[in-house]
C-alpha positions in Angstrom: 12.1 107.7 26.8 13.4 106.5 23.4 17.1 106.0 22.8 19.2 109.0 22.2 19.4 109.8 18.5 21.7 112.1 16.5 19.7 115.2 17.3 20.1 114.7 21.0 17.3 114.1 23.5 17.9 117.3 25.5 17.1 119.5 22.5 13.7 117.9 22.1 12.8 117.7 25.8 14.5 120.9 26.9 12.7 123.1 24.5 9.3 121.5 25.1 7.2 123.6 27.5 6.8 121.7 30.8 3.1 122.7 30.9 0.8 124.9 28.7 -1.3 127.8 29.9 -4.3 125.5 30.4 -2.1 123.1 32.3 -1.0 125.9 34.7 -4.7 126.7 35.3 -5.6 123.1 35.9 -2.7 122.8 38.4 -3.7 125.8 40.4 -7.3 124.8 40.6 -6.4 121.3 41.7 -7.0 119.5 38.4 -4.6 116.8 37.1 -1.9 118.2 34.9 -1.0 116.3 31.7 2.6 115.0 31.5 4.7 114.9 28.4 5.2 111.2 27.6 8.9 111.5 26.6 9.6 113.3 29.9 7.8 110.6 31.8 9.8 107.9 30.1 13.0 109.8 30.8 12.2 110.1 34.5 11.3 106.4 34.7 14.5 105.4 33.0 16.7 107.4 35.4 14.7 106.1 38.4 15.1 102.5 37.2 18.8 102.9 36.7 19.0 104.0 40.4 16.7 101.5 42.0 16.6 98.6 39.5 12.9 97.9 40.2 10.0 98.5 37.7 7.3 99.1 40.3 9.5 101.4 42.4 10.7 103.3 39.3 7.1 103.9 38.3 6.2 105.1 41.7 9.2 107.5 41.8 8.2 108.8 38.4 4.8 109.9 39.8 6.3 111.5 42.9 8.9 113.3 40.8 6.3 115.0 38.7 4.2 115.9 41.7 7.2 117.6 43.2 8.2 119.2 39.8 4.8 120.7 39.2 4.7 122.1 42.7 8.1 123.8 42.2 7.7 124.8 38.6 8.1 128.4 39.5 11.8 127.6 40.4 12.7 126.2 37.0 15.6 128.5 36.0 15.0 128.1 32.2 13.2 125.8 29.8 16.5 124.3 28.6 17.2 123.1 32.1 13.9 121.1 32.3 15.5 117.7 31.6 18.3 118.2 34.1 15.9 119.6 36.6 13.7 116.6 36.4 16.8 114.3 36.6 17.9 115.9 39.9 14.5 115.6 41.5 14.4 111.9 40.3 17.8 111.2 41.8 16.7 112.7 45.1 13.4 110.8 45.2 15.2 107.5 44.3 17.7 108.2 47.2 14.8 108.8 49.6 13.0 105.7 48.4 16.1 103.5 49.0 16.6 105.1 52.4 13.0 104.6 53.5 12.4 101.3 51.8 15.7 99.4 51.6 15.3 96.4 49.4 17.6 93.7 48.1 19.1 94.7 44.8 18.9 91.9 42.2 22.1 90.7 40.6 22.4 91.2 36.8 24.1 87.8 36.7 20.7 86.2 37.3 19.0 88.0 34.5 18.6 86.7 30.9 20.8 88.0 28.2 19.9 90.9 25.9 19.5 94.6 26.2 17.9 94.4 29.6 20.9 92.6 31.0 23.2 95.3 29.7 21.0 97.8 31.4 21.3 95.8 34.6 25.1 95.7 34.3 25.1 99.4 33.9 22.8 99.8 36.9 25.1 97.7 39.0 28.0 99.9 38.0 26.1 103.1 38.9 25.0 101.6 42.2 28.6 101.8 43.4 29.1 105.4 42.5 28.3 108.7 44.3 25.0 110.4 43.5 26.6 113.3 41.7 28.8 111.0 39.7 25.7 108.9 38.7 23.8 112.0 37.7 26.7 113.5 35.7 27.2 110.2 33.8 23.5 109.8 33.0 23.0 113.5 31.9 26.2 113.5 29.8 26.1 110.1 28.1 22.4 109.2 28.0 20.8 112.6 27.4 23.7 114.6 25.8 23.2 117.4 28.3 25.5 120.5 27.8 28.1 121.0 30.5 26.6 124.5 31.3 23.3 122.8 32.3 25.1 120.1 34.3 27.1 122.7 36.3 23.7 124.3 37.1 22.2 121.0 38.1 25.1 120.0 40.4 25.7 123.5 41.6 29.4 123.7 40.8 31.9 125.6 38.7 33.0 124.3 35.3 36.5 123.5 36.5 35.2 121.4 39.4 32.7 119.7 37.0 35.6 118.8 34.7 37.4 117.1 37.7 34.2 115.4 38.7 33.8 114.0 35.2 37.3 112.6 35.2 36.7 111.0 38.6 33.3 109.6 37.5 34.7 108.1 34.3 37.6 106.5 36.1 35.2 105.1 38.7 32.9 103.8 36.0 35.7 102.2 34.1 37.0 100.4 37.2 33.6 98.8 37.9 32.4 98.0 34.4 33.7 96.4 31.2 31.0 98.3 29.2 31.9 101.8 27.9 29.9 104.8 29.3 28.4 105.3 25.8 26.3 102.2 26.5 24.2 104.4 28.8 22.7 106.0 25.7 21.5 102.8 24.1 20.7 100.5 27.1 17.0 99.8 27.5 15.6 99.3 31.0 12.5 97.0 31.4 9.4 98.9 30.2 6.2 99.5 32.1 2.8 100.7 31.2 2.3 102.4 34.5 3.9 105.8 33.4 1.8 108.7 34.5 -0.2 110.6 31.9 -1.2 113.3 34.4 -0.6 114.1 38.1 -1.6 116.6 40.7 0.9 118.9 42.3 1.8 118.6 46.0 0.7 121.2 48.5 3.2 123.5 50.2 3.2 121.5 53.4 4.3 118.4 51.5 7.4 120.2 50.1 9.0 121.3 53.3 12.7 120.2 53.5 11.9 118.2 56.6 9.3 116.2 54.6 11.2 116.0 51.4 14.5 115.2 53.0 16.5 117.6 50.7 16.8 121.4 50.4 16.3 123.7 47.4 19.2 125.8 46.1 19.1 129.4 45.0 19.6 128.1 41.4 16.2 126.6 41.5 17.5 123.0 41.6 17.2 120.7 44.6 20.3 119.9 46.5 21.5 116.3 46.4 20.9 114.6 49.8 24.1 112.6 49.5 26.1 115.8 49.0 24.6 117.3 52.2 25.4 114.1 54.0 29.0 114.2 52.9 29.2 117.9 53.9 27.9 117.1 57.3 30.4 114.2 57.7 33.2 116.4 56.6 32.3 119.2 59.1 32.0 116.6 61.8 35.4 115.1 60.9 37.0 118.6 60.9 35.4 119.4 64.3 36.6 116.1 65.7 40.2 116.7 64.5 40.2 120.2 65.9 38.9 118.9 69.3 41.4 116.1 69.4 44.3 118.5 68.5 43.3 120.9 71.3 43.0 118.0 73.8 46.4 116.7 72.7 48.0 120.1 73.2 46.4 120.5 76.7 47.5 117.0 77.8 51.1 117.1 76.4 51.9 120.7 77.2 55.0 120.9 79.4 53.7 122.7 82.4 56.4 124.5 84.4 57.1 123.6 88.1 55.4 125.8 90.7 57.5 128.8 91.6 59.2 128.1 95.0 58.4 130.5 97.9 60.9 131.6 100.5 59.9 130.4 104.0 61.5 132.9 106.4 61.7 132.3 110.1 59.0 134.1 111.9 60.0 137.2 113.8 59.4 136.9 117.5 58.8 140.1 119.4 59.7 140.0 123.0 57.3 142.2 124.9 58.9 141.5 128.3 60.2 144.8 129.8 64.0 144.8 130.0 66.5 146.3 132.4 67.8 149.8 131.8 71.6 149.7 131.8 73.8 152.6 132.6 76.8 153.6 130.6 79.1 151.4 132.6 77.2 148.3 131.6 
C-alpha cells in the first residue's frame, strides 16, 4: 500500500467494496476472486512488519485473503474492512511464526535508508504484544478511527484508551523513532502480491485448523489474547489451589476429646448367705 496521505488510507480502502457482485459469483462457483491492489499492499505491509521477511509476508498475504473471502459474510460493515483484514493478517503472522520459527534479522546489519527505518520499527513492534502492535499500526499507519479499533480488538473505548497509553509507552521505551514514522516507513517491496485468490472451504476454517476463534463481532480473536487468558485462568486456579492447601495444612486442629475410662463393673453371680436380723 502507498504511504498514508492527508486524506487517510482507511477512507479509500474502507469504502471500497471488498468484492463486486461478479466476484461473489466467482467465489461461490470456485473461480479466483480479484483482489484490490491497495488492500493487497496493505496486508503485505502489515505481514512484513510482523515477520520481517519478504517471502513469508507474501505468503501470509495470500492466506489472509483466502481466509477473508471465506468469511466475508461476517464482515460487520464496509468501513471495517481494513481493520478486519489487519486482524486476520496479525493472526496468520502469529501462526506462521509459531509453526515456522525463523531467525529474525537484525536491522543493524541492513543498509541505511527507508528500509532500515522500517526494520527498526519492525524490531520495536516485535517486542510488543499482539494487540499493542495492531493498535499502533491501525492508528498511526492507516489512521483508523477508534470506533473501528475497538471493534477489531473487541474492547470498550475506555479500555482501548488505556491500551493506547501502554502501547505508546512501550513503543517509546524500545525505539528512538516516533510512532508517526509507522505511516511513512517503506518495507521492502515484492512483485508476488496476489491479484486473485480462491476462498478456503469450511473445513479449512475450523478453529482447530486456523488456530484462532471468531468473535460475535465478526472479527477473529487474537491468539495471543486467548493464550494470555488461558495463562491468567491457570494462574488464578493455581493460587486458589495453593491457598486451599495452605489452609488445610496450617489449620490448628484441636486435640481429640478425652474419654472417661471407668472401671468395669463386676457382677458377682455367686449365691450369698441369707443373714437374719441379728447378723
